[in-house]
N, C-alpha and C positions, 0 to 999 in steps of 0.2 A: 372148701372141703378141703380141697390138694392140700393145706397148712395147717391146718387144725389138728391132724392126726400126728404129725411131726412134733409140734409144739403141746400133747400132753403126751410124749414121749415118754415123761418121768413120772405120769399121773399113776398112783395108784389105782387102780380098778375103771382105769380108762377104757373102753371096748374101741377100739378101729373103727371108719365107718367107711363104708364105698357105695358106691350106684350101680344100676346097672343101666346105663345110657341107650343102648338101646330099644331095650322095655319101656322106659321114660317117654324115649321120642317116639315108638310105635303107641303110646296111649295120648300123646299131644296131636298126632296127624289122622284126625277122624276125617268123614265126606265132611263135615261142614265145619272149615277155620274161620272164626270170626276175631275181628278186632272191635275195642272199644277203645273213643277218643273222647279225649274230656274238652279239647278244646280243635278247633280245626287243623292248628300248626303240631299238636302234641299226641301220640301215642299212646294210651297205657296198656302194658303186656298183660294177658289175660290171665298167667296163672301165678304171678310173685313167688315169694320163693316156695323152695321144694318142701313141700309136707314131709314129718318125720315118717310117716308110712312108706315113702318112696327109696330112702336111707335103710341100706344093709348094713349088717355088723361084718365083719370080716375073721374068718378063722385061721389063728396064727398056726404058722408050723412047728413053732418050739413055744409053749405059752410061758409067760415069766410068773414068776412066784406070786408077787401083788396083783395078779390080776389083770396086770396093765395089757392086750394084745397087739401096740403098736409094735411093727417089726419095723425101723428106722430104714435097714438098708430095701425091705421090699417099698417104703413109701419112698424114698429116693429111686428107683427104678420106674414108678409108678409117675414120680414126677416128670424126670425125663422122657419116659413118653409122650406123655401130654405135650410136653414141650416139640418133640421132633412132629408129632400129629398137627401140631395147632401151625408148627412153618411151614410143612408140606403142605396145609391149607391155604396159607397163604402163598407160597408160591405159585401155587393151584390157580388162584383168583388173579393172582398179576399177570401171570401166561394171559388168561382168558381177555381180561382188561385190555391187555397189549393187543393180541389180536382183532378183537372189536375197535380197536381205535386204528390199528391199520386198516381194516376193513371200509371204517369211515372215512379216513382222511386220503388213503390213497398210498399209504407209505412214506409219507411226505415228513 
Protein backbone atom coordinates (compact mmCIF):
# COMPACT_ATOMS: atom_id res chain seq x y z
CA UNK A 1 0.00 0.00 0.00
CA UNK A 2 2.96 2.32 0.57
CA UNK A 3 3.81 2.09 -3.10
CA UNK A 4 0.30 2.34 -4.53
CA UNK A 5 -0.31 5.95 -3.50
CA UNK A 6 2.84 7.44 -5.11
CA UNK A 7 2.38 5.17 -8.14
CA UNK A 8 -1.02 6.75 -8.74
CA UNK A 9 0.00 10.35 -8.03
CA UNK A 10 -0.88 11.37 -11.60
CA UNK A 11 -4.07 9.29 -11.94
CA UNK A 12 -7.10 11.59 -12.12
CA UNK A 13 -9.66 10.82 -9.44
CA UNK A 14 -7.41 8.44 -7.47
CA UNK A 15 -8.02 8.62 -3.73
CA UNK A 16 -5.00 8.12 -1.48
CA UNK A 17 -5.44 5.15 0.88
CA UNK A 18 -4.16 4.62 4.40
CA UNK A 19 -4.81 2.33 7.35
CA UNK A 20 -5.03 2.63 11.12
CA UNK A 21 -2.42 0.07 12.19
CA UNK A 22 -3.29 0.24 15.90
CA UNK A 23 -6.96 -0.43 15.19
CA UNK A 24 -6.19 -3.38 12.92
CA UNK A 25 -3.69 -4.85 15.40
CA UNK A 26 -6.08 -4.54 18.33
CA UNK A 27 -8.75 -6.30 16.28
CA UNK A 28 -6.39 -9.19 15.58
CA UNK A 29 -5.18 -9.63 19.16
CA UNK A 30 -8.22 -11.21 20.73
CA UNK A 31 -8.25 -13.62 23.70
CA UNK A 32 -8.03 -16.68 21.44
CA UNK A 33 -5.36 -16.50 18.75
CA UNK A 34 -5.20 -19.56 16.53
CA UNK A 35 -3.27 -20.66 13.46
CA UNK A 36 -4.27 -23.15 10.80
CA UNK A 37 -1.59 -25.34 9.26
CA UNK A 38 -2.06 -27.22 5.97
CA UNK A 39 1.04 -29.33 6.52
CA UNK A 40 3.20 -30.10 9.52
CA UNK A 41 5.97 -27.81 8.27
CA UNK A 42 3.78 -25.03 6.86
CA UNK A 43 1.94 -22.22 8.59
CA UNK A 44 -0.99 -20.64 6.82
CA UNK A 45 -1.78 -17.12 8.02
CA UNK A 46 -5.38 -16.67 9.04
CA UNK A 47 -6.17 -13.20 7.71
CA UNK A 48 -4.87 -13.11 4.17
CA UNK A 49 -4.86 -9.76 2.39
CA UNK A 50 -6.47 -6.81 4.09
CA UNK A 51 -10.13 -6.31 3.40
CA UNK A 52 -11.12 -3.03 1.73
CA UNK A 53 -13.16 -2.11 4.83
CA UNK A 54 -9.92 -1.80 6.82
CA UNK A 55 -8.49 0.77 4.41
CA UNK A 56 -9.25 4.43 4.87
CA UNK A 57 -9.03 7.44 2.58
CA UNK A 58 -6.65 10.27 3.35
CA UNK A 59 -7.94 13.80 3.48
CA UNK A 60 -5.61 16.00 1.42
CA UNK A 61 -4.38 19.32 2.79
CA UNK A 62 -4.52 20.80 -0.67
CA UNK A 63 -6.85 18.94 -3.10
CA UNK A 64 -5.99 18.88 -6.79
CA UNK A 65 -8.34 19.94 -9.57
CA UNK A 66 -8.51 16.45 -11.11
CA UNK A 67 -9.77 14.85 -7.87
CA UNK A 68 -6.52 13.06 -7.03
CA UNK A 69 -5.78 13.19 -3.28
CA UNK A 70 -2.19 11.89 -3.37
CA UNK A 71 0.29 14.37 -1.93
CA UNK A 72 3.77 13.29 -3.03
CA UNK A 73 5.57 15.06 -0.19
CA UNK A 74 3.34 13.43 2.43
CA UNK A 75 3.86 10.01 0.85
CA UNK A 76 7.63 10.51 0.97
CA UNK A 77 7.42 11.46 4.65
CA UNK A 78 5.24 8.43 5.45
CA UNK A 79 7.58 6.12 3.55
CA UNK A 80 10.65 7.54 5.32
CA UNK A 81 8.99 7.29 8.74
CA UNK A 82 8.08 3.68 8.04
CA UNK A 83 11.67 2.91 7.01
CA UNK A 84 13.02 4.49 10.21
CA UNK A 85 10.58 2.51 12.37
CA UNK A 86 11.54 -0.69 10.54
CA UNK A 87 15.26 -0.08 11.05
CA UNK A 88 14.70 0.74 14.73
CA UNK A 89 12.76 -2.48 15.29
CA UNK A 90 15.50 -4.48 13.55
CA UNK A 91 18.17 -2.92 15.77
CA UNK A 92 16.08 -3.61 18.87
CA UNK A 93 15.68 -7.26 17.86
CA UNK A 94 19.36 -7.54 17.02
CA UNK A 95 20.25 -6.27 20.49
CA UNK A 96 17.85 -8.68 22.16
CA UNK A 97 19.22 -11.63 20.17
CA UNK A 98 22.80 -10.59 20.93
CA UNK A 99 22.07 -10.45 24.69
CA UNK A 100 20.38 -13.86 24.55
CA UNK A 101 23.39 -15.31 22.75
CA UNK A 102 25.68 -13.78 25.36
CA UNK A 103 23.58 -15.26 28.14
CA UNK A 104 23.68 -18.71 26.50
CA UNK A 105 27.36 -18.79 25.52
CA UNK A 106 28.73 -16.83 28.45
CA UNK A 107 30.31 -14.05 26.35
CA UNK A 108 32.57 -16.34 24.31
